[in-house]
C-alpha positions in Angstrom: 0.0 0.0 0.0 3.0 2.4 0.5 4.5 1.9 -3.0 1.7 3.9 -4.8 2.3 6.8 -2.5 6.0 7.0 -3.4 5.0 6.9 -7.0 2.6 9.7 -6.4 5.1 11.7 -4.6 7.7 11.2 -7.4 5.2 12.4 -9.9 4.4 15.4 -7.8 8.1 16.2 -7.5 8.5 15.8 -11.2 5.6 18.2 -11.8 7.1 20.7 -9.5 10.4 20.6 -11.4 8.7 21.1 -14.6 6.8 24.1 -13.2 10.0 25.7 -11.9 11.7 25.0 -15.2 8.9 26.7 -17.2 9.0 29.6 -14.8 12.7 30.0 -15.3 12.8 29.7 -19.1 9.7 31.9 -19.8 10.7 34.8 -22.1 10.7 38.3 -20.6 7.9 40.7 -21.7 9.1 43.4 -24.0 9.3 46.9 -22.3 6.5 49.2 -22.9 7.3 51.7 -25.6 8.3 55.2 -24.3 5.6 57.9 -24.5 8.2 60.7 -25.0 8.2 61.9 -28.5 9.9 65.3 -28.0 12.2 65.0 -31.1 9.3 64.4 -33.4 7.2 67.2 -31.8 10.2 69.6 -32.2 10.7 68.7 -35.8 7.0 69.4 -36.5 7.2 72.8 -34.8 10.3 73.6 -36.8 8.5 72.8 -40.1 5.6 75.0 -39.1 7.9 77.9 -38.3 9.7 77.4 -41.7 6.3 77.3 -43.6 5.2 80.4 -41.8 8.4 82.2 -42.7 8.0 81.2 -46.3 4.4 82.3 -46.3 5.4 85.7 -44.8 8.1 86.2 -47.5 5.6 85.2 -50.2 3.0 87.7 -49.0 5.6 90.4 -48.8 6.7 89.7 -52.3 3.1 89.8 -53.5 2.7 93.2 -51.8 5.9 94.4 -53.4 4.7 93.3 -56.9 1.3 94.9 -56.4 3.0 98.2 -55.3 5.3 98.0 -58.3 2.3 97.5 -60.6 0.7 100.7 -59.2 3.9 102.8 -59.4 5.3 104.8 -62.2 8.9 103.4 -62.8 10.4 106.8 -63.7 8.8 109.2 -61.2 8.1 106.9 -58.2 4.5 108.1 -57.9 1.2 106.2 -58.6 0.7 105.4 -62.3 -2.8 105.5 -63.8 -3.8 102.2 -62.2 -2.5 103.3 -58.8 -4.1 106.7 -59.0 -7.5 105.4 -60.1 -7.4 102.9 -57.3 -6.7 105.8 -54.8 -9.4 107.9 -56.4 -12.0 105.0 -56.0 -11.0 104.6 -52.4 -11.3 108.3 -51.7 -14.8 108.4 -53.3 -15.9 105.4 -51.2 -14.7 107.3 -48.1 -16.5 110.4 -49.1 -19.7 108.5 -49.6 -19.5 107.0 -46.1 -18.4 110.2 -44.2 -19.8 112.9 -46.5 -16.4 114.3 -47.2 -15.4 116.3 -50.3 -12.4 117.0 -52.5 -11.2 117.7 -56.0 -9.3 116.0 -58.8 -7.0 118.0 -61.0 -5.7 116.8 -64.3 -2.5 118.5 -65.4 -0.9 118.3 -68.9 2.7 119.5 -69.6 2.4 122.0 -72.5 5.6 121.7 -74.3 7.1 118.3 -73.5 7.1 116.9 -77.0 9.2 119.8 -78.5 11.7 119.3 -75.6 11.9 115.6 -76.5 12.2 116.3 -80.2 14.9 119.0 -79.6 17.0 117.6 -76.8 16.1 113.9 -76.5 13.9 111.8 -74.2 16.5 112.1 -71.3 15.8 115.8 -71.3 12.1 115.2 -71.3 12.5 112.7 -68.4 14.4 115.4 -66.4 11.4 117.8 -66.9 8.9 115.2 -65.8 10.9 114.5 -62.6 11.1 118.2 -61.8 7.4 118.6 -62.3 6.6 115.5 -60.2 8.8 117.0 -57.4 7.2 120.4 -57.7 3.7 119.0 -57.4 4.5 116.7 -54.5 6.0 119.6 -52.5 2.8 121.7 -53.0 0.3 119.2 -51.6 -0.4 117.7 -48.2 0.6 114.3 -47.1 -3.0 113.1 -47.5 -3.2 114.2 -51.1 -2.1 112.1 -54.0 0.0 113.0 -57.0 0.0 110.5 -59.9 1.0 110.2 -63.6 -1.7 109.1 -65.9 0.8 108.5 -68.7 3.0 110.5 -71.0 2.9 114.1 -70.1 -0.3 114.0 -68.1 -0.5 114.1 -64.3 -3.5 113.9 -61.9 -3.9 115.2 -58.3 -6.3 114.0 -55.6 -6.9 116.8 -53.1 -9.0 116.6 -50.0 -11.5 119.0 -48.5 -11.4 121.8 -51.0 -14.2 124.2 -52.2 -14.5 124.9 -56.0 -12.8 128.3 -55.5 -9.9 126.7 -53.5 -9.5 123.9 -56.1 -9.3 126.3 -59.0 -6.9 128.5 -57.1 -4.8 125.5 -56.3 -4.8 124.5 -60.0 -3.6 128.0 -61.0 -0.8 127.8 -58.4 0.4 124.5 -60.0 0.4 126.1 -63.4 2.4 129.0 -62.2 5.0 126.8 -60.4 5.6 124.7 -63.4 5.7 127.8 -65.7 8.5 129.1 -63.5 10.6 125.9 -63.8 13.7 126.5 -66.0 16.0 123.9 -67.5 19.3 124.0 -69.5 19.9 121.5 -72.2 22.9 121.7 -74.5 23.5 125.2 -73.3 20.0 126.4 -74.0 17.5 127.5 -71.4 14.1 125.9 -71.7 10.7 126.4 -70.0 7.9 123.9 -70.1 4.6 125.0 -68.7 1.3 123.2 -67.8 -2.4 123.4 -68.3 -4.9 122.1 -65.6 -8.5 121.1 -65.4 -10.6 120.7 -62.2 -13.5 118.4 -61.2 -15.0 118.5 -57.7 -15.5 115.3 -55.7 -18.3 114.3 -53.3 -20.5 111.5 -52.1 -22.1 111.0 -55.5 -19.0 111.2 -57.6 -17.8 108.5 -60.0 -14.1 108.0 -60.4 -14.2 107.6 -64.2 -16.5 110.5 -64.8 -14.6 112.8 -62.5 -11.4 112.1 -64.5 -13.2 112.7 -67.8 -14.6 116.0 -66.5 -11.2 117.3 -65.3 -9.6 116.1 -68.5 -12.1 118.1 -70.6 -11.6 121.2 -68.5 -7.9 120.8 -69.0 -8.2 120.8 -72.8 -10.3 124.0 -72.6 -7.6 125.6 -70.5 -4.9 124.4 -72.9 -6.6 126.0 -75.8 -6.5 129.4 -74.0 -2.8 129.0 -73.5 -1.9 128.4 -77.2 -0.8 132.0 -77.7 2.4 131.1 -75.8 5.3 130.0 -78.0 5.6 126.3 -78.6 9.0 126.3 -76.8 11.1 129.1 -75.3 14.8 129.0 -76.1 17.3 131.6 -75.2 21.0 131.6 -74.9 
């Protein structure tokens, strides 16, 4: 009766050895992955910063191109496109706040004879001097632009009709008094102006047409002056 007990005990011992052996040889569980991803996060932030910087540069470049498209290359003042845009903004402001102003179109009287006699470099010098003269005689809020060729335009704020016409006459006088020397000869240019008043009900295109028409009437009255003045 005791032999079966020894057998059972042996089997039990064998089972314990197997259990211990299994426990010792069991593979270790892999370590849990680290939750720290700082390098990847830093890389993403750097990419975002780089993209933002590139976007800022692109927007700045677009703004520069838009400004260049609205600026006269020779005179560094608004060209026709830029001036018309400023005029439209001004009229929109006038409609909202019941403001007023005037637009003056100015045409250089004798630029073509100067170009023909002394070359386009001389004509460019005359245009630069006229642009500088006009800019010095207006306020910072006013706008001086070049519509093209020998034609300028001015946007003036808060002027009555009498004041606007007086200002136009002052522009004519200032340009009439400009004097240039080309190839040893003294030359005067001159200018004719036309005025159109601006208000809440104005239209930009119509205002420019009105001022342009008035300028041609004024130019016809000045035709008694010599085509070009030359003296030693």
